[in-house]
C-alpha positions in Angstrom: 191.4 -4.4 -1.4 190.9 -4.5 -5.2 194.1 -5.2 -7.2 195.2 -3.6 -10.4 197.9 -4.7 -12.8 199.4 -1.9 -15.0 201.2 -3.4 -18.0 204.8 -2.0 -18.3 205.8 -3.7 -21.5 206.1 -0.3 -23.3 208.2 1.2 -20.5 210.9 -1.3 -21.4 211.2 0.4 -24.8 212.2 3.7 -23.1 212.9 6.2 -24.5 209.8 6.3 -26.8 206.5 8.1 -27.0 204.6 5.2 -25.5 207.1 4.6 -22.7 207.0 8.3 -21.7 203.2 8.1 -21.7 203.3 5.0 -19.6 205.9 6.3 -17.1 204.2 9.7 -16.6 200.8 8.2 -16.2 201.8 5.4 -13.8 203.9 7.8 -11.6 200.9 10.1 -11.1 198.4 7.2 -10.6 200.7 5.7 -7.9 201.1 9.2 -6.2 197.3 9.8 -6.1 196.1 6.3 -5.4 194.6 5.6 -1.9 192.1 2.8 -2.7 193.8 0.1 -4.7 196.8 -2.3 -4.6 198.6 -1.5 -7.9 201.4 -3.7 -9.4 203.2 -3.6 -12.7 205.1 -6.0 -14.9 205.7 -7.5 -18.3 206.0 -10.8 -20.1 209.3 -12.0 -21.5 211.7 -14.8 -21.6 214.6 -12.4 -21.0 215.8 -12.4 -17.4 217.7 -9.1 -17.6 214.5 -7.1 -18.3 213.4 -7.2 -14.6 216.5 -5.1 -13.5 216.0 -2.7 -16.5 212.4 -2.1 -15.6 213.3 -1.7 -11.9 216.0 0.8 -12.8 213.7 2.9 -15.1 210.9 3.0 -12.4 213.4 4.0 -9.7 214.9 6.8 -11.9 211.3 8.1 -12.3 210.4 7.8 -8.6 207.8 5.1 -9.1 207.5 2.6 -6.3 205.3 -0.4 -7.1 205.8 -4.2 -6.9 207.0 -5.7 -10.2 205.7 -9.1 -11.5 207.8 -10.8 -14.1 205.8 -13.3 -16.1 207.9 -15.9 -17.7 207.1 -16.6 -21.4 206.2 -20.3 -21.4 207.6 -20.9 -24.8 206.3 -21.7 -28.3 203.6 -23.9 -27.0 202.3 -21.8 -24.2 199.1 -23.7 -23.7 196.1 -22.1 -22.1 196.2 -18.4 -21.0 196.6 -16.8 -18.5 200.2 -17.4 -17.4 200.0 -15.7 -14.0 199.1 -17.4 -10.7 198.0 -14.2 -8.9 194.5 -13.1 -9.5 193.9 -9.4 -10.3 190.6 -7.5 -10.1 191.6 -5.4 -13.2 194.3 -5.0 -15.8 195.2 -1.8 -17.5 197.3 -1.7 -20.7 198.3 1.9 -21.6 199.4 0.9 -25.1 197.0 -0.8 -27.5 197.3 -4.5 -26.7 195.3 -6.1 -23.9 197.6 -8.3 -21.7 195.5 -11.4 -21.8 198.4 -13.3 -20.2 197.3 -11.8 -16.9 194.7 -13.5 -14.7 192.1 -10.8 -14.1 188.4 -10.4 -13.9 188.2 -7.3 -16.0 190.4 -5.3 -18.3 191.0 -1.8 -19.7 193.1 -1.0 -22.8 194.2 2.4 -24.2 193.9 2.8 -28.0 195.7 6.1 -28.8 194.6 6.2 -32.5 193.7 3.9 -35.4 196.4 5.0 -37.7 197.0 1.5 -38.8 193.5 1.2 -40.2 193.5 4.7 -41.9 196.9 4.1 -43.5 197.1 0.3 -44.0 199.9 0.6 -46.6 202.3 2.3 -44.2 205.3 0.3 -43.0 204.1 -2.5 -40.6 200.5 -1.5 -40.8 199.3 -4.1 -43.3 200.2 -7.0 -41.0 197.3 -9.5 -40.5 198.8 -10.2 -37.0 198.6 -6.5 -36.1 195.0 -6.4 -37.2 194.1 -9.6 -35.3 195.8 -8.3 -32.1 193.9 -5.0 -32.3 190.6 -6.8 -32.7 191.4 -9.2 -29.8 192.3 -6.3 -27.6 188.9 -4.7 -28.3 187.0 -8.0 -27.8 188.8 -8.8 -24.5 188.5 -5.3 -23.1 185.7 -4.2 -20.9 186.6 -0.5 -21.3 188.6 1.4 -23.8 190.5 4.7 -22.9 191.5 7.0 -25.8 193.3 10.3 -26.1 190.7 12.6 -27.7 187.1 13.0 -29.0 188.5 12.5 -32.5 190.0 9.1 -31.6 186.8 8.1 -29.9 184.9 8.8 -33.1 187.5 6.7 -35.1 187.1 3.7 -32.7 183.3 3.8 -33.0 183.4 4.0 -36.7 186.2 1.6 -37.6 186.0 -1.0 -34.8 182.2 -0.8 -34.2 182.7 -0.3 -30.5 179.8 0.6 -28.1 180.3 4.4 -27.3 179.4 3.7 -23.7 182.5 1.6 -23.2 184.9 4.3 -24.3 186.4 6.9 -22.0 188.5 9.9 -23.0 191.6 10.9 -21.1 193.8 13.6 -22.5 197.6 12.9 -22.1 200.2 15.6 -21.5 203.8 16.2 -22.5 207.0 15.1 -20.9 207.6 18.6 -19.5 205.8 20.6 -16.9 203.8 23.6 -18.3 206.1 26.6 -18.4 205.2 29.5 -16.2 205.2 32.9 -17.8 207.8 34.9 -15.8 210.7 37.2 -16.5 212.9 34.9 -14.5 212.8 32.0 -16.9 216.2 31.4 -18.6 215.8 31.0 -22.3 217.6 27.9 -23.7 220.7 28.9 -25.7 220.2 29.5 -29.4 221.5 26.5 -31.3 220.7 27.7 -34.9 222.1 31.1 -36.0 219.3 31.9 -38.5 215.5 32.4 -38.2 213.7 29.1 -38.7 210.4 27.3 -38.7 210.2 24.0 -36.7 208.3 20.8 -37.4 208.5 17.6 -35.2 207.4 14.1 -36.0 208.5 10.9 -37.7 208.8 10.7 -41.4 205.7 8.9 -42.6 202.8 9.5 -45.0 200.4 11.0 -42.6 202.9 13.7 -41.4 202.4 15.5 -44.8 206.0 16.7 -45.1 205.9 16.6 -48.9 203.4 19.3 -48.9 205.2 21.4 -46.2 208.5 21.3 -48.0 206.7 22.2 -51.3 205.1 25.2 -49.7 208.4 26.1 -48.0 210.1 26.2 -51.5 207.8 28.9 -52.6 208.1 30.8 -49.2 211.9 30.7 -49.5 211.8 32.6 -52.9 211.1 35.8 -50.9 212.6 34.7 -47.5 215.8 32.9 -48.2 217.1 33.8 -44.8 214.6 31.5 -43.0 215.3 27.9 -42.6 213.0 24.9 -42.0 214.1 22.4 -39.3 212.4 19.0 -39.3 213.0 16.7 -36.3 211.9 13.1 -36.7 213.1 9.6 -37.5 212.7 8.0 -40.8 209.9 5.5 -40.3 210.3 3.7 -43.7 208.9 4.0 -47.2 209.6 7.8 -47.3 212.3 7.8 -50.0 210.5 10.7 -51.8 210.4 12.8 -48.6 214.1 11.9 -47.8 215.0 13.1 -51.3 213.2 16.4 -50.7 214.8 16.8 -47.3 218.3 16.4 -48.8 217.8 18.4 -52.0 215.7 21.4 -50.8 217.9 24.4 -49.9 217.2 25.7 -46.4 215.7 22.4 -45.0 217.6 20.8 -42.2 216.7 17.3 -41.1 217.5 16.1 -37.6 216.6 12.4 -37.2 217.3 12.7 -33.5 218.1 15.5 -31.0 218.5 15.5 -27.2 215.8 16.8 -24.9 217.7 20.0 -24.2 218.3 20.6 -27.9 214.6 20.0 -28.6 213.6 22.5 -25.9 215.9 25.1 -27.4 214.5 24.5 -30.9 210.9 25.0 -29.6 211.8 28.1 -27.6 213.8 29.9 -30.3 211.8 28.9 -33.4 210.0 31.7 -35.2 207.0 29.3 -35.5 206.0 25.7 -35.2 204.3 24.0 -38.2 202.5 20.6 -37.9 201.0 19.6 -41.3 200.1 16.1 -40.2 196.7 15.0 -41.4 196.1 12.3 -38.8 196.9 12.5 -35.0 195.3 10.7 -32.1 196.4 13.6 -29.9 199.5 15.5 -31.2 202.1 15.8 -28.5 204.5 18.0 -30.5 201.8 20.7 -31.0 201.2 20.7 -27.2 205.0 21.0 -26.6 205.1 24.0 -28.9 202.3 25.7 -27.1 204.1 25.0 -23.8 207.1 26.8 -25.1 205.0 29.8 -26.3 206.0 29.0 -29.9 203.4 30.4 -32.4 202.0 27.5 -34.3 199.9 26.3 -37.2 198.4 22.8 -37.7 196.3 20.8 -40.1 192.6 20.9 -39.2 190.5 17.7 -39.2 191.9 15.4 -36.5 192.5 15.7 -32.8 194.7 18.8 -33.0 191.6 21.0 -33.3 190.8 19.9 -29.7 194.4 20.3 -28.5 195.0 23.8 -30.0 191.6 25.4 -29.5 192.1 29.1 -30.5 195.8 29.0 -29.5 197.1 28.1 -33.0 196.3 28.7 -36.6 194.2 25.8 -38.1 194.8 25.3 -41.8 193.0 23.1 -44.3 195.4 20.2 -44.6 196.3 20.3 -48.3 195.6 23.9 -49.0 199.1 25.2 -50.1 198.0 28.8 -50.3 196.7 28.8 -46.7 200.0 27.2 -45.5 202.0 29.9 -47.3 199.8 32.6 -45.8 200.3 31.1 -42.4 204.1 31.1 -42.8 204.0 34.8 -43.8 201.8 35.6 -40.8 203.8 33.7 -38.2 207.0 35.3 -39.5 206.0 38.9 -39.8 202.7 39.7 -37.9 204.1 40.5 -34.4 200.6 41.3 -33.0 199.3 37.9 -34.1 202.4 36.2 -32.8 202.1 37.7 -29.4 198.4 36.8 -29.2 199.2 33.1 -30.1 202.0 32.9 -27.6 199.8 34.1 -24.8 196.9 31.8 -25.8 199.2 28.9 -26.3 200.4 29.0 -22.7 196.8 29.2 -21.4 195.8 26.2 -23.6 198.9 24.2 -22.6 198.0 24.5 -18.9 194.8 22.5 -19.6 196.9 19.4 -20.1 198.9 17.8 -17.3 199.6 14.4 -15.9 198.0 15.1 -12.5 194.7 15.7 -14.3 195.2 12.7 -16.5 195.9 10.3 -13.6 193.0 11.7 -11.7 190.7 10.9 -14.6 192.1 7.4 -14.8 191.4 6.8 -11.1 187.9 8.0 -11.6 187.5 5.6 -14.5 188.7 2.8 -12.1 186.2 4.0 -9.5 183.4 4.1 -12.0 184.4 0.7 -13.4 184.4 -1.0 -10.1 181.1 0.5 -9.1 179.4 -0.9 -12.2 181.3 -4.2 -12.5 
């Protein structure tokens, strides 16, 4: 039987976007798999991580053997560090695990943000650039989240298009079913509000959003803007705007239940980001039937389809008009709510895992 090693290094960072992606994908792959012997593991010098990974997998109903690879130390010598031979390795988060002894390897590149925005915190590291290039060179196949990201990989890393496969991810929640029996999460904000979700960094374009909101508020001072996202560094100007702009409420963190309530009860969801490999917050908004607007030009065009308003990224007049429409046009709002749920149903982890297993099949047939 062919053996596959699924790298769980990112799962150990739970909770995070990459850990949720890895957990959801691995769980569905294991559920659907009937052909391959699948193991998982990580590399570290820390002994306590084995129990942590074991607990996380158990809590998420994932039953797979775990291989702990001891970090040999500063002078590791020749790779790989494992004694077991695998047919294939699959890294779900950017870096190829070349410390695994395997004949072939697959790596997932979710986006190339670090190349498009090299001056963002942590993105100008020569080591990061070197690690990305090594991952590409060592991989026999690259999986990515969207047609947009595939185009980026071809253009910026000069990768053969035939070695790239697209597999859309999904959100951490099941798609909601439209029914009168759904209990609406309790309102946690006592005024109408717009919602935006995403870390505070350059590409998220919050400076523009807040600037437009200032103008909008001149005639709608009863509508707030709630922004959920951690400060990712070098955003002092955005932080100043967040703190000084009346009506803007910044939540660096909120619980899952709070976030669900914010999506469900928001008047609209706004995603001004100019660069996304996929755009999970937009999908989450569609799931919760929250009328949405997004910046055109990256992967979000694929994710939203006709289920949200696509806006030219830096066109303030268009964004202002979108805010007015999403607040007041009940017919348009109802249309977007219905289309949003239909669109969200296209993305689920069962489908994602099925695609990955087909990629494994295809890979083994041609290798």
